[in-house]
Backbone bond lengths (Angstrom), bond angles and torsions (degrees), N, CA, C in turn:
res aa  C-N    CA-C-N  psi(-1)  N-CA   C-N-CA  omega(-1)  CA-C   N-CA-C  phi
1 X - - - 1.475 - - 1.524 109.12 -
2 X 1.331 115.71 118.89 1.450 120.01 179.26 1.533 110.43 -71.26
3 X 1.317 115.02 144.21 1.476 120.57 176.32 1.517 111.12 -114.62
4 X 1.348 117.19 -39.44 1.457 120.90 179.78 1.527 108.70 -161.47
5 X 1.330 115.26 164.72 1.468 118.68 179.90 1.515 109.11 -154.60
6 X 1.333 115.24 146.22 1.471 120.69 175.73 1.522 107.41 -151.87
7 X 1.331 114.82 133.99 1.455 118.81 -178.75 1.519 111.01 63.08
8 X 1.320 116.48 -124.00 1.464 121.27 -179.99 1.525 112.73 -99.59
9 X 1.329 116.67 3.40 1.466 119.14 -172.71 1.520 111.94 -112.38
10 X 1.320 114.52 140.96 1.460 122.51 179.87 1.516 108.61 -121.77
11 X 1.336 116.76 134.74 1.474 121.86 177.43 1.524 108.26 -109.45
12 X 1.341 115.85 133.75 1.457 118.59 178.05 1.531 110.69 -94.14
13 X 1.331 116.46 177.87 1.476 121.03 -173.31 1.526 111.89 -67.91
14 X 1.344 118.18 -15.00 1.456 121.65 178.14 1.522 112.39 -96.12
15 X 1.344 116.48 3.78 1.449 120.39 177.58 1.522 114.83 89.09
16 X 1.328 118.34 1.77 1.473 120.86 176.86 1.523 109.66 -74.27
17 X 1.312 117.06 143.61 1.458 122.13 -179.52 1.523 109.67 -115.48
18 X 1.324 115.19 130.79 1.469 121.53 -178.65 1.537 109.38 -123.11
19 X 1.321 115.24 153.83 1.463 120.69 170.03 1.528 107.92 -89.55
20 X 1.304 116.45 123.22 1.475 121.99 -178.33 1.522 108.84 -85.47
21 X 1.319 116.58 92.15 1.462 121.31 -178.18 1.530 112.40 -74.78
22 X 1.327 117.81 -8.18 1.470 120.16 -179.72 1.522 112.16 -96.75
23 X 1.322 118.78 -4.60 1.468 122.43 -173.96 1.515 110.25 52.65
24 X 1.345 115.51 49.38 1.471 118.52 179.78 1.515 110.85 61.35
25 X 1.323 117.91 40.26 1.472 124.35 -174.85 1.523 109.76 52.80
26 X 1.328 114.74 49.82 1.479 124.48 175.17 1.530 113.14 69.96
27 X 1.305 117.88 18.47 1.470 120.24 177.03 1.521 111.13 -89.38
28 X 1.330 117.48 -41.91 1.459 120.29 -175.52 1.529 109.80 -107.83
29 X 1.311 116.12 64.22 1.467 121.25 -178.78 1.527 111.90 -60.38
30 X 1.345 117.24 -26.86 1.466 120.68 178.60 1.524 111.79 -93.63
31 X 1.327 116.64 5.95 1.455 121.41 179.60 1.514 112.14 101.68
32 X 1.326 115.98 155.57 1.466 121.97 175.67 1.525 109.88 -67.76
33 X 1.320 116.22 136.44 1.469 122.68 175.04 1.528 112.10 52.47
34 X 1.314 116.04 46.62 1.465 119.49 177.41 1.532 109.33 -62.06
35 X 1.336 118.53 132.73 1.466 120.12 -174.73 1.530 114.14 -55.36
36 X 1.329 118.01 -38.02 1.468 119.70 -178.25 1.528 111.01 -70.88
37 X 1.329 116.13 -34.70 1.465 119.49 176.53 1.528 109.79 -67.00
38 X 1.327 116.17 -45.90 1.474 120.79 178.89 1.532 110.40 -59.32
39 X 1.315 116.55 -44.52 1.471 120.15 -179.19 1.528 110.84 -62.76
40 X 1.340 116.72 -42.84 1.471 119.49 -179.31 1.520 111.40 -63.55
41 X 1.330 116.47 -40.65 1.468 120.74 178.75 1.536 110.25 -64.04
42 X 1.319 116.29 -45.65 1.468 119.80 -179.54 1.523 111.89 -61.69
43 X 1.325 116.66 -43.68 1.454 120.86 -179.87 1.522 111.14 -63.64
44 X 1.329 116.70 -44.10 1.467 119.80 -177.03 1.529 111.17 -69.58
45 X 1.327 117.64 -34.83 1.472 120.70 -178.92 1.526 111.71 -62.01
46 X 1.316 116.83 -29.84 1.466 119.13 -179.60 1.527 112.09 -79.90
47 X 1.333 116.17 -11.15 1.458 120.09 -174.43 1.525 113.00 -109.52
48 X 1.355 116.49 -52.56 1.463 121.26 -177.06 1.516 107.87 -163.59
49 X 1.343 115.98 108.02 1.465 119.36 -179.82 1.523 111.64 -87.36
50 X 1.322 117.45 -33.31 1.471 120.75 -177.59 1.517 108.23 -133.21
51 X 1.334 115.53 127.92 1.448 119.80 175.40 1.516 109.58 -134.32
52 X 1.313 118.02 133.62 1.463 121.59 -179.93 1.522 108.09 -80.04
53 X 1.317 115.26 79.48 1.467 121.38 -168.88 1.504 114.84 -58.71
54 X 1.343 117.92 -29.64 1.460 118.87 -178.90 1.519 111.94 -78.29
55 X 1.320 117.23 -18.77 1.464 121.26 -178.92 1.526 110.75 -108.60
56 X 1.311 116.37 -46.00 1.463 122.12 -179.29 1.528 108.23 -122.67
57 X 1.330 118.39 86.49 1.475 120.07 -178.48 1.525 112.07 -58.91
58 X 1.321 115.83 150.25 1.468 120.17 175.41 1.524 109.08 -130.69
59 X 1.311 115.96 159.88 1.451 120.89 -168.56 1.517 113.47 -66.08
60 X 1.337 117.80 -33.77 1.463 119.76 -177.40 1.532 109.79 -66.81
61 X 1.312 115.66 -41.70 1.474 120.18 177.58 1.533 110.09 -59.96
62 X 1.331 116.28 -46.03 1.460 120.28 -179.62 1.533 111.09 -64.31
63 X 1.336 116.49 -41.17 1.476 120.21 179.98 1.515 110.98 -62.21
64 X 1.349 116.79 -41.97 1.459 120.40 179.67 1.520 110.25 -65.80
65 X 1.339 117.59 -40.51 1.462 120.67 178.22 1.520 111.51 -60.05
66 X 1.321 116.38 -42.93 1.457 121.03 -179.98 1.538 110.11 -64.21
67 X 1.325 117.65 -42.79 1.471 120.95 -178.94 1.519 111.20 -65.82
68 X 1.350 117.05 -43.37 1.456 119.79 -179.92 1.526 111.17 -66.69
69 X 1.330 116.15 -38.85 1.460 119.64 178.12 1.517 110.92 -61.57
70 X 1.325 116.62 -37.12 1.469 120.42 179.55 1.521 112.04 -70.95
71 X 1.318 117.50 -29.05 1.459 121.59 -178.66 1.526 112.11 -83.29
72 X 1.326 117.57 -23.84 1.456 121.63 -175.94 1.526 111.05 -72.80
73 X 1.334 117.05 154.95 1.478 120.64 -176.49 1.538 113.34 -82.58
74 X 1.328 116.35 44.90 1.456 121.09 179.51 1.534 109.13 -130.02
75 X 1.310 116.01 147.34 1.461 119.62 -177.04 1.539 110.58 -70.82
76 X 1.324 117.21 -38.61 1.468 121.69 -177.90 1.526 107.38 -137.11
77 X 1.335 116.79 89.10 1.451 121.63 -170.30 1.526 112.44 -97.32
78 X 1.319 115.16 153.79 1.453 123.35 172.65 1.529 107.86 -126.53
79 X 1.319 116.15 148.82 1.472 122.33 -173.09 1.527 109.61 -119.32
80 X 1.334 115.84 131.81 1.460 121.57 174.14 1.528 106.58 -117.28
81 X 1.323 117.70 112.98 1.465 121.03 -174.99 1.521 111.54 -79.70
82 X 1.336 114.33 152.61 1.458 122.39 179.26 1.516 109.16 -141.80
83 X 1.322 116.02 173.50 1.448 121.40 179.57 1.522 112.32 -93.46
84 X 1.334 116.41 -29.37 1.460 120.25 -177.11 1.515 110.10 -143.62
85 X 1.323 115.59 166.89 1.441 119.80 176.85 1.519 112.47 -61.19
86 X 1.333 116.05 -39.70 1.472 119.36 178.16 1.516 110.89 -58.65
87 X 1.323 116.61 -45.26 1.463 120.26 -179.42 1.530 110.65 -65.09
88 X 1.327 117.23 -38.54 1.457 120.11 179.26 1.527 110.44 -64.14
89 X 1.357 117.49 -37.90 1.466 120.34 174.76 1.523 109.97 -61.03
90 X 1.322 116.51 -41.73 1.457 119.78 -179.32 1.527 111.22 -65.92
91 X 1.319 117.32 -37.96 1.472 120.49 175.79 1.524 109.96 -61.83
92 X 1.343 116.78 -41.32 1.455 120.16 177.78 1.530 110.98 -61.24
93 X 1.336 116.99 -45.01 1.461 120.62 -179.87 1.525 111.49 -65.69
94 X 1.327 116.60 -39.12 1.473 120.20 176.79 1.521 110.47 -63.99
95 X 1.329 116.23 -41.90 1.468 120.52 -179.91 1.520 110.78 -58.94
96 X 1.321 115.84 -46.77 1.454 120.18 -178.67 1.523 110.82 -65.77
97 X 1.333 117.10 -41.55 1.458 118.87 179.80 1.522 111.55 -63.64
98 X 1.339 116.86 -40.91 1.468 119.81 176.93 1.521 111.30 -62.40
99 X 1.341 116.49 -36.86 1.457 120.74 -176.19 1.530 112.89 -77.58
100 X 1.341 116.98 -36.58 1.462 120.25 -173.16 1.519 113.46 -104.82
101 X 1.345 116.64 -20.83 1.458 119.37 -174.20 1.521 112.47 77.15
102 X 1.343 117.65 7.00 1.464 120.70 -178.56 1.527 109.68 -113.54
103 X 1.334 115.33 124.96 1.465 120.99 -173.72 1.514 113.07 -90.00
104 X 1.332 118.32 -12.49 1.445 121.27 -175.60 1.512 113.28 -67.12
105 X 1.330 115.84 151.74 1.473 122.55 -179.67 1.521 108.29 -130.35
106 X 1.323 115.72 135.90 1.458 122.05 169.60 1.514 108.12 -112.51
107 X 1.337 116.75 138.83 1.463 121.41 -179.36 1.525 107.17 -148.08
108 X 1.342 115.18 178.49 1.459 119.05 -170.33 1.531 111.96 -110.75
109 X 1.325 114.21 144.64 1.460 120.47 173.19 1.521 108.02 -58.39
110 X 1.326 115.77 132.73 1.452 121.56 -177.42 1.512 113.41 88.93
111 X 1.327 117.29 -4.53 1.463 120.73 -178.81 1.518 112.74 -78.51
112 X 1.310 115.70 148.80 1.466 121.84 176.85 1.521 108.62 -133.20
113 X 1.350 116.28 123.97 1.467 120.88 -176.20 1.516 112.07 -133.45
114 X 1.322 118.08 12.01 1.456 120.68 178.35 1.511 111.74 119.52
115 X 1.337 114.71 169.18 1.470 120.52 -173.23 1.526 114.16 -118.46
116 X 1.325 119.08 -3.73 1.461 119.67 173.43 1.526 107.58 -71.55
117 X 1.332 117.24 162.28 1.463 120.01 -168.16 1.522 113.85 -53.41
118 X 1.324 117.51 -49.07 1.457 119.57 -177.30 1.512 112.08 -65.30
119 X 1.339 116.83 -46.25 1.465 120.70 -179.43 1.518 111.58 -68.83
120 X 1.326 117.12 -29.81 1.460 121.13 -179.50 1.526 111.76 -63.13
121 X 1.322 116.82 -24.45 1.469 119.61 177.42 1.522 111.29 -59.58
122 X 1.331 117.16 -30.27 1.458 121.30 -177.11 1.524 113.04 -98.50
123 X 1.324 118.06 -5.04 1.469 122.38 179.98 1.535 108.33 -89.20
124 X 1.339 116.76 135.07 1.462 118.63 -168.26 1.516 115.12 -92.97
125 X 1.327 119.02 -26.42 1.466 119.47 -168.68 1.526 110.83 -62.08
126 X 1.345 115.83 126.01 1.470 121.57 -172.99 1.535 111.96 -61.13
127 X 1.340 117.01 -37.74 1.473 118.09 -176.55 1.524 112.13 -65.63
128 X 1.329 118.05 -25.95 1.455 121.66 175.15 1.524 111.15 -78.77
129 X 1.341 116.84 -37.36 1.462 121.56 -171.08 1.533 113.89 -84.24
130 X 1.332 116.60 -40.32 1.455 119.50 -167.88 1.523 115.02 -59.84
131 X 1.334 120.89 -39.03 1.471 117.72 179.38 1.520 113.80 -63.14
132 X 1.342 117.17 -18.47 1.463 121.30 -175.27 1.524 112.07 -121.37
133 X 1.335 116.80 15.15 1.461 120.96 -171.76 1.518 112.72 -57.16
134 X 1.329 117.75 -35.65 1.464 120.71 -176.24 1.519 111.90 -63.96
135 X 1.328 116.50 -24.35 1.482 120.50 -178.32 1.528 112.46 -93.31
136 X 1.331 117.62 -7.03 1.465 121.30 -175.15 1.519 109.48 -94.97
137 X 1.315 116.19 75.48 1.459 121.00 -177.61 1.525 109.23 -121.82
138 X 1.347 117.66 147.55 1.475 126.11 -7.17 1.520 111.54 -69.29
139 X 1.341 116.45 165.09 1.476 118.79 -177.53 1.520 112.39 -58.18
140 X 1.336 115.70 145.68 1.460 120.81 177.93 1.524 110.18 -78.87
141 X 1.314 115.29 138.33 1.460 121.13 174.19 1.527 107.63 -86.86
142 X 1.338 116.97 106.43 1.472 121.39 -177.48 1.519 109.89 -89.45
143 X 1.323 116.28 129.56 1.450 123.80 -174.96 1.539 110.26 -115.25
144 X 1.329 118.94 151.39 1.472 120.29 -179.30 1.532 112.13 -78.32
145 X 1.327 115.66 131.45 1.473 121.69 177.29 1.517 108.55 -89.48
146 X 1.330 118.31 145.81 1.471 120.24 -177.30 1.533 112.13 -78.93
147 X 1.311 115.60 67.01 1.451 122.50 178.93 1.529 108.55 -80.95
148 X 1.326 117.18 111.26 1.467 119.95 -175.33 1.537 112.48 -75.78
149 X 1.334 117.05 -13.83 1.461 119.24 177.16 1.519 110.66 -89.94
150 X 1.351 116.40 -28.37 1.456 122.08 175.64 1.529 106.74 -131.43
151 X 1.357 117.67 68.83 1.459 120.97 -170.62 1.521 112.56 -62.21
152 X 1.334 117.52 146.16 1.463 121.08 -178.49 1.532 111.16 -62.19
153 X 1.341 114.50 140.12 1.469 122.62 176.05 1.524 112.32 60.67
154 X 1.337 116.79 16.32 1.456 120.41 175.63 1.507 115.10 70.89
155 X 1.334 117.92 21.29 1.466 120.62 -179.60 1.536 109.59 -76.02
156 X 1.319 115.97 171.56 1.465 120.20 176.33 1.534 108.31 -64.47
157 X 1.326 116.70 141.44 1.468 119.10 -178.78 1.515 114.88 -52.44
158 X 1.321 117.71 -31.03 1.452 119.97 -179.44 1.526 112.49 -66.67
159 X 1.316 117.61 -16.79 1.472 121.96 -178.69 1.523 112.39 -103.61
160 X 1.337 118.17 6.41 1.467 121.38 -174.32 1.525 111.53 -58.35
161 X 1.344 117.51 -46.71 1.459 120.49 -177.77 1.517 111.05 -65.75
162 X 1.321 116.62 -46.52 1.472 121.40 -179.15 1.527 111.21 -58.86
163 X 1.320 116.75 -48.62 1.458 121.15 -177.82 1.529 111.10 -65.44
164 X 1.338 115.32 -40.96 1.471 119.83 177.81 1.517 111.13 -59.33
165 X 1.318 116.88 -48.80 1.473 120.54 -177.88 1.520 111.68 -64.84
166 X 1.335 116.82 -39.83 1.465 119.49 176.82 1.521 110.81 -60.82
167 X 1.333 116.71 -42.30 1.454 121.04 -179.94 1.513 111.90 -66.70
168 X 1.346 116.85 -39.49 1.458 120.88 178.16 1.524 110.28 -63.04
169 X 1.325 116.59 -48.37 1.467 120.41 -179.78 1.533 110.77 -60.46
170 X 1.322 116.32 -44.23 1.463 120.84 -178.20 1.525 110.73 -64.38
171 X 1.339 117.16 -45.22 1.470 120.77 -177.51 1.522 111.50 -65.97
172 X 1.334 117.15 -42.02 1.464 119.81 -179.65 1.526 111.10 -70.92
173 X 1.335 117.08 -38.13 1.454 119.63 177.76 1.525 111.24 -64.25
174 X 1.324 116.75 -40.95 1.467 120.69 177.22 1.529 110.78 -63.94
175 X 1.336 115.93 -42.22 1.470 119.89 178.83 1.530 110.17 -62.76
176 X 1.324 116.36 -37.39 1.462 120.79 178.19 1.529 111.29 -64.18
177 X 1.331 116.17 -46.68 1.474 119.95 -179.77 1.515 112.36 -63.53
178 X 1.333 116.38 -32.38 1.472 120.30 -177.67 1.526 112.51 -89.93
179 X 1.342 117.07 4.39 1.456 120.30 178.47 1.515 113.96 75.34
180 X 1.326 117.02 21.30 1.465 121.49 -177.92 1.540 110.95 -122.63
181 X 1.328 116.91 29.97 1.457 119.74 -179.99 1.524 110.60 -61.95
182 X 1.346 118.22 125.77 1.482 119.08 178.40 1.523 111.17 -68.38
183 X 1.320 115.63 157.20 1.452 119.56 176.12 1.513 111.74 -76.37
184 X 1.339 115.99 -34.13 1.467 120.38 -171.78 1.517 111.79 -135.66
185 X 1.332 114.82 144.32 1.460 122.88 164.37 1.533 105.59 -108.65
186 X 1.325 116.31 123.26 1.461 121.61 -178.47 1.531 108.68 -107.04
187 X 1.342 116.13 130.58 1.457 118.76 -176.24 1.525 110.23 -144.68
188 X 1.322 115.96 144.90 1.460 122.80 167.57 1.538 107.26 -92.30
189 X 1.324 118.68 126.86 1.464 119.48 177.01 1.529 112.06 -58.92
190 X 1.306 116.88 -30.52 1.466 123.62 169.10 1.514 106.50 -134.61
191 X 1.325 117.45 122.44 1.468 118.52 179.66 1.521 110.28 -71.19
192 X 1.336 115.99 142.45 1.444 119.97 -174.21 1.502 116.81 -114.79
193 X 1.325 117.95 -51.07 1.460 120.66 -169.42 1.532 112.53 -69.24
194 X 1.320 116.89 -31.48 1.470 120.21 -178.12 1.533 112.08 -93.73
195 X 1.309 116.78 16.25 1.460 122.05 -174.39 1.507 108.30 114.82
196 X 1.311 118.62 150.11 1.463 120.98 -177.93 1.525 107.51 -76.40
197 X 1.333 115.20 93.10 1.457 122.32 -174.51 1.516 108.59 -103.77
198 X 1.338 116.35 110.40 1.466 122.62 -178.08 1.526 108.28 -97.84
199 X 1.343 118.01 119.84 1.478 119.37 179.14 1.514 110.51 -70.54
200 X 1.328 118.41 156.29 1.467 120.69 176.86 1.516 110.93 -59.37
201 X 1.300 115.81 148.43 1.465 120.53 -179.82 1.523 110.13 -60.75
202 X 1.325 115.98 136.45 1.456 120.87 -179.01 1.517 113.45 95.75
203 X 1.338 116.89 -19.73 1.469 119.07 -177.99 1.521 111.46 -64.93
204 X 1.332 117.94 -43.86 1.459 121.26 -176.92 1.531 110.97 -64.85
205 X 1.326 116.57 -39.89 1.469 120.32 177.75 1.532 110.75 -65.07
206 X 1.323 116.53 -39.80 1.475 119.65 178.19 1.524 110.35 -66.35
207 X 1.310 117.58 -38.97 1.461 121.37 176.60 1.527 110.54 -60.59
208 X 1.336 116.04 -44.71 1.463 120.10 178.16 1.522 111.27 -58.84
209 X 1.339 116.26 -38.72 1.455 120.85 178.91 1.514 112.33 -64.06
210 X 1.334 116.92 -41.91 1.466 121.30 177.99 1.530 110.17 -62.76
211 X 1.336 116.17 -43.29 1.465 119.72 -179.94 1.528 111.18 -62.64
212 X 1.335 116.82 -43.43 1.464 119.40 178.15 1.536 111.48 -62.56
213 X 1.300 115.40 -42.47 1.468 121.59 -178.33 1.523 111.38 -60.23
214 X 1.347 116.87 -39.60 1.454 121.07 -174.96 1.520 113.29 -98.19
215 X 1.335 117.63 -0.01 1.442 120.34 177.11 1.508 115.05 75.59
216 X 1.336 115.93 33.90 1.470 121.88 177.86 1.516 108.40 -110.97
217 X 1.327 117.52 134.07 1.469 120.99 -179.85 1.515 110.30 -74.46
218 X 1.324 116.70 136.46 1.458 122.47 176.73 1.526 109.40 -98.47
219 X 1.326 116.38 117.76 1.460 122.59 176.91 1.532 108.57 -103.42
220 X 1.325 116.85 114.89 1.469 121.44 177.94 1.516 109.47 -93.56
221 X 1.315 116.12 113.51 1.461 121.90 -179.95 1.537 107.89 -88.36
222 X 1.342 115.42 100.89 1.470 120.95 -179.86 1.520 111.49 -108.21
223 X 1.340 116.06 28.76 1.465 119.23 176.06 1.531 109.66 -58.78
224 X 1.313 116.27 -41.48 1.476 120.12 -178.39 1.530 112.29 -86.35
225 X 1.323 117.39 -36.29 1.470 121.28 -171.26 1.524 113.50 -93.77
226 X 1.317 118.37 -14.20 1.450 120.91 -173.38 1.513 114.68 -73.06
227 X 1.321 115.30 165.56 1.462 124.56 175.52 1.527 112.59 60.11
228 X 1.347 112.89 49.84 1.449 119.49 168.80 1.495 117.14 89.22
229 X 1.317 117.80 0.64 1.458 119.33 -173.61 1.533 112.38 -64.98
230 X 1.330 117.34 -28.54 1.472 120.20 -178.85 1.521 112.23 -102.86
231 X 1.316 117.84 1.59 1.460 121.41 -178.30 1.502 112.22 108.45
232 X 1.341 117.72 -31.92 1.464 122.48 171.27 1.525 107.61 -98.95
233 X 1.328 117.54 162.72 1.463 119.64 178.65 1.508 110.03 -55.99
234 X 1.339 115.87 -49.38 1.466 121.92 173.08 1.525 107.73 -128.05
235 X 1.326 115.89 147.51 1.458 119.46 -177.95 1.517 112.10 -63.05
236 X 1.342 117.46 -31.99 1.464 119.01 179.08 1.525 111.49 -66.25
237 X 1.337 117.45 -27.68 1.458 120.14 177.35 1.538 110.47 -62.90
238 X 1.315 115.86 -44.48 1.461 120.66 -176.89 1.519 111.18 -64.20
239 X 1.339 117.25 -25.80 1.462 120.70 -178.49 1.507 112.97 -106.00
240 X 1.347 116.24 9.60 1.470 121.83 177.86 1.516 112.32 52.33
241 X 1.346 115.33 43.07 1.459 121.39 179.69 1.531 108.81 -111.13
242 X 1.318 117.00 133.52 1.454 121.25 176.39 1.516 109.24 -110.79
243 X 1.334 117.44 105.52 1.460 119.46 177.86 1.539 109.48 -75.60
244 X 1.318 115.54 177.67 1.473 119.60 173.75 1.521 111.25 -84.98
245 X 1.338 116.15 -34.99 1.471 121.80 175.94 1.517 107.93 -136.07
246 X 1.330 116.37 135.73 1.459 122.72 176.66 1.527 108.14 -111.67
247 X 1.327 116.02 124.95 1.473 121.51 -178.15 1.511 108.49 -107.86
248 X 1.327 116.25 134.23 1.465 120.39 -178.44 1.533 110.61 -138.46
249 X 1.326 115.98 159.41 1.460 121.64 -179.86 1.518 108.40 -175.65
250 X 1.335 117.13 -145.05 1.477 123.72 176.04 1.526 113.18 39.77
251 X 1.342 117.62 -94.68 1.466 122.03 -176.32 1.516 113.57 -61.48
252 X 1.315 117.98 -16.81 1.457 122.03 178.55 1.523 111.59 -62.52
253 X 1.341 116.28 -32.57 1.467 119.54 -174.52 1.516 115.03 -103.47
254 X 1.313 118.18 -10.53 1.456 120.72 179.65 1.529 113.90 58.41
255 X 1.326 117.20 25.89 1.458 122.32 -178.87 1.515 112.89 121.64
256 X 1.326 117.44 -14.80 1.452 121.10 177.05 1.525 109.82 -96.30
257 X 1.337 118.92 147.85 1.467 121.33 -176.72 1.515 112.17 -80.24
258 X 1.329 115.90 96.38 1.450 121.08 176.34 1.520 108.00 -149.44
259 X 1.324 115.61 145.70 1.460 121.77 -178.95 1.517 107.45 -153.02
260 X 1.320 116.77 177.32 1.467 119.78 179.93 1.509 110.75 -162.23
261 X 1.321 114.94 153.63 1.460 122.92 167.10 1.521 106.17 -113.60
262 X 1.330 117.15 130.85 1.460 122.10 -177.17 1.517 108.31 -124.50
263 X 1.325 116.00 136.71 1.460 120.71 -178.49 1.517 108.79 -153.94
264 X 1.328 118.30 165.56 1.467 120.42 176.77 1.524 111.10 -61.61
265 X 1.317 115.59 151.56 1.465 120.95 -177.95 1.518 111.53 -56.11
266 X 1.324 117.15 -38.99 1.472 119.84 -178.21 1.503 113.05 -60.81
267 X 1.327 117.75 -29.55 1.461 121.26 177.10 1.527 111.16 -85.13
268 X 1.334 117.08 -44.36 1.459 120.89 -178.77 1.531 112.77 -67.34
269 X 1.329 117.43 -17.23 1.463 120.03 179.32 1.520 113.04 -63.10
270 X 1.345 117.06 -13.99 1.468 118.29 178.81 1.528 112.21 -64.83
271 X 1.331 116.71 -17.19 1.467 120.46 179.75 1.526 111.72 -83.14
272 X 1.311 118.43 -16.28 1.472 121.59 -176.05 1.513 110.03 -74.66
273 X 1.336 116.49 114.99 1.453 121.12 -179.13 1.525 109.09 -160.92
274 X 1.298 115.41 163.38 1.479 120.12 178.39 1.525 110.61 -73.47
275 X 1.332 115.77 156.03 1.477 119.70 174.46 1.508 113.44 85.37
276 X 1.318 115.89 -159.53 1.460 122.14 -175.46 1.533 110.94 -64.62
277 X 1.326 116.24 144.54 1.450 120.42 174.47 1.516 109.30 -66.41
278 X 1.354 116.35 142.92 1.456 120.34 -177.84 1.519 113.15 -77.35
279 X 1.331 116.67 -16.88 1.459 119.96 176.73 1.517 108.82 -149.62
280 X 1.317 117.04 125.01 1.464 120.64 -179.08 1.520 109.47 -132.39
């Protein structure tokens, strides 16, 4: 049971001190109780703790949107804020469905994208999915990830990327021919929940190429990898990959519950309509 934490160290209720090698599971990338984070929270609490941003915009929300848009790998980005990574994944899936008219989702074995109903569609672990399988429609197209320690189909680890990409292309092409092409492929640039599984270099770029070729949106889930966790600000930056939607959370808030889905304006424009917002 944790009692307090500062920097990289966590103290439990018995007074034992541990080094937190997970950075709060990638939430506190700048360290626990970072002085600048604490100061920002204290300053904001005295001014405005809650603002109904979709109805009454406030300057801090707008400033953050502008900064995130500038950091994202898009020329003209728009930001949709969320409370958690799971919700940001759901916003990404909703965005793609509005844009393409296709509700199907493809995701990778070993992938983790959250446990709320929408995000659970892209999460692979059977023990999470099976109790709610009847509500997860249409079925998710599960694709093999190039895990070199547990290579797909039992091939030699050196062929993991090649075999994975061949399987992805084949599955999406078959789905296209049968009229069941998914709207989105959701991927973690580095898988987290099932072990830190780093795909071979070039695999993510090749995946993006397949998605573009077949007209499927690529959603990069950087809730775990974003904000410096891999050495680059975002993992897609290090691999020169431009997804269609970039999902972020965890390290974005430094301990506070905030997340976002970011995409080019041309894609995010599907949300612009009269009347009530479709997601708030």
